[in-house]
C-alpha angles and dihedrals in degrees: 000000000000112000117239110237116239115257110262113243117243119255092255092049090053092048093050091048090051091048090053091049092049093049090051093057099041113099103221121068088208095057110144123245087244092061090048091051091050090052091048091048091054091052092051090049093049092050090050091052091048092051090053091046092052092048091051091049092049094046094047100041098089092056095045122100091237090066089069093056114100116244107260136146137215115198111199114186120198117213112201139173124305105243113207128235090017089055134024112254109260093021094121090057093045092050092048089051091050091051093048092047098045117016111098125230110261123220114252091004126117118200124213137169136214119202099209120206099306104191096199106078093202094050092046091051090050092052093046090048090054093050093047092048089056094045092243123166112235145156125219124219102194129219107232113197093199091052090048091051091061094057111105129219113265100243102118091088093055119089124213109286095034096088128103089271092062123096092233091063097038096046099072130034094219089054090051093049092047089048092053093051093043097056087053094048097116091047090047091051091054100043101039094032092183100162094029089059091044090055090047088053091052090049092050094047100041109102093016097074141011094235120045122204112191096180138167116266093244094060117117126191126201119211092248092052091049091050090052090053092047092049091050094052090047094051097040108024092153090079112096096210140032118210111208113195117222134225122203113231123202095182116039091198092074088070090067089072105091091209095053114119117163130197102272111201104131128110103303135230118239131226117203127206108234095244093058118108103198115120131191114263106250092201090075111087130205110285094028101080103276093166095031088061088064091046089054092051093047091049095240107162122223146116088300088074086073095053115121122221124235121228088254098052123108116256108262115258120239122262117285119253084243095050111142095024094116138103130202117236141160124340139256131213123231103213124232115293092201088246104087094171088065094055103054129082133326092309090056090048092054093043090051091062093052094041092048094052090048091049093050093051093045093049094048094044089055089052090050090051090051091050091052094041091056089063100031118107109170092199092059120092112261101194109017119063117244093209093048091054091047091051091047091052089061093065108044095167098058117118092252093052091048089053089050091054092051092051092045093049089052090050090054088064093057136069162323093209130204137176086232089068096071118109092218129063133230116247087256091063090231111127090206091065115098109241133190130150118232106269100224099044122099137181112275104250090208094060124074093225094032091239133175097030119233128222127248107180112222096009112106120216118231114281095018096094113091118255094004124125109277095031089101088078089069138040108245097091093046092049093051092048088053094051096043100040095046090051095047091048092049091050090048092051090051101041100033095034096224115142099203090072090058091049094057091045090053090054090054091052093047094051099048100037113016116030108087091215096057110016124119120248106251100252142073095221094136099038114125096002116192102209112233093022132096094358088299092296126127120256094221100277089106092065086082089071086077091050091119094061087106096071092035090059089053086053090053089052090052093047092050090055089061092057096232089120110059125219095263091053090049089053091047091053091049090049090055091047091049091053091049089048089055091051091051091052098046113024110102092227091052093047089052090051091052090059098050115117097212134069091299092064093047093050091046089057091046092052094045093046091051091052091047091051090050095047095040094244100160095171091055092049090051090051092050089050089058094042092050091057092049092047092047091058093052096040103043116061121225090258091054098254125129104229097186092054095040090058093059125101088251102040098164093049095048094044091053092041094051094046089052087057092049095048092046091051088051089055094050090050091047088061087073095040098266113139108206090158095077098040113127123192125212095274094040099268114156144128094268092052091049091051090048090052090049092052092050099041111029092110095043097086118093106263118233128170088247091058100044109135134193106254090217088064089073094059100081089054094047090051088054090051091051091049097049099033108037092182093058120116110231113214123209091028089164090067095083102130105128113232105195098189127038132181109280091240088069094065098231121133120237110268090006093174088078090062124121118266 
């Protein structure tokens, strides 16, 4: 029976329909009729151009060289990584097995596989073993951990205020998810390699067949669908592309029914004629429309035309000169992902987006952790330089070594120290709780009981200054003695080679961290308490009082090498550190401290990175590497200044202090091969620029007695500038007297000149 053609709509009906379509896709509900008409006019013009283009292709096909090429196909499937929770682990292997077991051989069609950067060596070996056992032809694109390690975070396109700390990112979950995937774009491009592999497939197939099929590894063709595609290319070979709609399958077994034909309306696969030159844009990563970008360029209509762009997306490329030269034919099944609830209906569609973003971030974070783990040795010093200490031990009579002996001998006369020694008591009443009042908070003179305390920035309250009379009521002085003395004793035992220094240092460690009678509870809940505020608990600022943990942990490493701490004591110390680590990661006050964009945030990262290096937490180190780059962009101005520190009552002190934190963090990260020194944000912010600004402007602040600084304190930072910016001009070059030990408030490690580069 001859079908009756549908009645053609009138011109006005078509115009009204186009107006409705245009209005639907325009963003503003108040868009003028003129704008709608312009959009409709462009669509009509494009369709007219496409009709002419198709006619020219049809009329010229017989005389073209491609017409003499026999119809043949090459189906190249690309097997990528399983992305949990978007996919079930092992699903790529299972789908390849299903295809090999059940998909028929197609006439005039060669099949080929690409194993595309599988990050799991065992899973990759399993897939390759399967292909080899079935005598399949395939190419392998390897995942190279060293190459991955070199890929930077994508933060240079983000201006200040667009990072996770900004309200615009925090306010909406989709924004936050898009942000997380965007800053990993380069890593995503390398690991997933969607369009890179598709272009490799086109390169492999071109010249071996007339029709090239660079398809995803989970695509399955039935014989009837293939025959429909083959018939379409035979009847209309003048089209340059074939668009093959896709159907999502939640049970692969249904494909074994020869009569099965689902509704195929999902994002299609594309077949290319061999003489086409269009390539997939390799700037589009997985999860950000890598194949849709090609559909846009080819003018293939679909739901993707309604997709909205994020602020971080690339501008869309113009239509291809061959746009519109496609036909639709056949269908292809997308095999089961192992997550059926993500494949069905609108709810599944929305859940796929969230699940996919989560899977991308999880996969890449695991790769980052592997990259760090490959270079992480928790027994190796993270701040001090092993070679520098070895060299120093060869000249025990040098001035520096003599100074070390004096400091170590003094340390022998002090300690051991314990939080239980303080004459005051934490608000909890537990003597094992660390306790220190906030330094710049005073009783309110207008209140009978002085509560709540009021702040006086830069003016220390009695008893809060280290080593002064009255400080024995609290724990800050004792804590600093512990950190400094243990480190000096460990350095002396290593450089001078005298065991008694190590023995005393071990006693300090046991008393503060291991002995149940004297050890500190593993938290800083009552550090920098502002009386009358927050139930007399600290808000996280007091965590900075453990800022020097980084060099103390190197001291523990050195002491353990001497054998004066036995294995059980080492485990007990790590147990304490692990508990403290958990408090840092979960306590609301600690989480708040981690997000601060001043010196507190920097020293939090330094402390957390030092713990991670000691406990071999590669994933945490990788996360701090990312967070440091985000923080740097929001904390350091484009000119290199530190506005939050410059606005304090002691701007010179806090600028120097914060940069000491930054440069020390860079050293800890360098111990696992991460180069924070050369990172540059979108507006040029970086450590080198900050150090240049410091060198040029350190004397520009108004000088007050409160902000007087030791000129020698500048020297460690200037040496860093000279090392990482050889063209820099170093001021005050005459100030070269090496001061090996500074006041702890200045943020410089004892005998800092033995630090790593």
